[in-house]
N, C-alpha and C positions, 0 to 999 in steps of 0.2 A: 558509440559506447556510452552507456549510462551507468551511473552509480545507483544500485538498487538495494534496498533493505527488504528482506523477506522475514516476516514475523509469522511463525507457524509452530505450534507445540508438538505436532506429530513429526518425529524425526525422519520418517520415510518420505513424507510429502515435502518436508523442508529440503531434504537432500535432492529429491527429484527436481523441484523447482530451481534450486541453486545450480545444479548441473546443467539443466536445460538453458537457463539464462546465461551461464558462463560460456556454454557452447556457442551461444549467439554473440559473444564478445563483450558482455557486460561485466562490470565489477560488482560482485554480490557480497553483501553482508548478511549475516544470519542472527536471528534472535528467536529464542524458544518461548518467550512470553511477552506480554504487552509492556510490562515494566522495563525489561531489558531493551526492548525495541525503542521505547520512549527515550531512555537514557542514551542509547546509541545514536539515534537520529538527532538529538539535541547537541551531542558532542561533535557529530560529523554529519552535516546535512547531506541529503541524498536527492537524486533526481526523481526517483519513483519509489513508492512504498507499496509492497504487496503484503497484505495482512489477512490472516484468518480472523474470524469473529470470535469464536469460542476458544479462549486461551486463559490459563491461570494467571492470577495476580492482577492483571488489567486486561479486559477483553478488547477486541479489535475496535469496537465503536468508541470506547473511552480513549484508546490510543489515538485514533484518528482525530477525535474532537480535541484532544490535548495538544497535538503537534501541528495540525493544519493551520491554525491561526498564528503560529509562530514563524512561518516561512521556512521551516526545516525541510519541507518536501517541495522541490522546485517545479516539477512537471505534472505529477498526478499520483493518484492513489487507486489501487485495485484491491477489492475485497473479495476473498474467497469464503464461501459459506455453505454449510450443509443444512442450515436451518430452514425450516419450512416457510418462514416469513421473509424470504429474501426480497420480495417486492416492497415490503414495509421498510426494510433496511435501505433499499435503493431510494425510496422516497425520503427517508430521514437524512440521507447524505447527498441528495440531489443538488443542493445549493452549492456544494463544493465540487461538483462534477466527478464524483467518485464512481468508478465502474464496478459493478457487482457481478461476479461470476459464480454461479451455483456449482457446488461440488456434486458429483465428480465433474471436473473441468477438463477440457482438452488442452494439453500443453501447447499445441499449435495456436489455439485461440488466445491463450495467455500471451504467447509471443506476438501475435498480431496487435493486441492491446498495448503491450509494452512498446513495440516499435512505433505505433501511432503517437503515444505519449512522448517517447524519446525524440520524435521528429517535430514535436510541438503541435501535433494535431490532436485536439481533445477527442475522447471517445464518447463523451456525453457533453453536457454543458461545461463551459470552462470554469475552472476553480475560481471562486470569488476571492479577490485579494482581501486579506484581513485588514481591519483598521490598524493604523500605524501604532496606536497605543497598546494593541494586543500583541504586537510582534515581539518575539523573544530575541535571544542572542544570535539565532540562526540568521 
């Protein structure tokens, strides 16, 4: 069982992901925008962050870049995107071992990635630990 934060502005996709992951036995927290997700994960660190890219307030890229160096996400990050440039997004986030899943995505594929991260098996390159001076309260 992992603690997972799902950041997604589409309420239907958010509910689908949350229900799917809860069914798998995970504790799921929800945020409908990047700012809410950032505040939530800083207050309560999680094992896995699942984030959309296009969200109001703060997009998924800014969210990931703001929390990954703080140690608020313990096991890994999964990005969901319907943008055409998902390969560029993957390259931008590769140093942190972020997994990028293009939308539409398969819930079973999302579960496979979550289970790999929960078990401590990276799905791509391992997340680089942030320098000690950049770590936040998490």
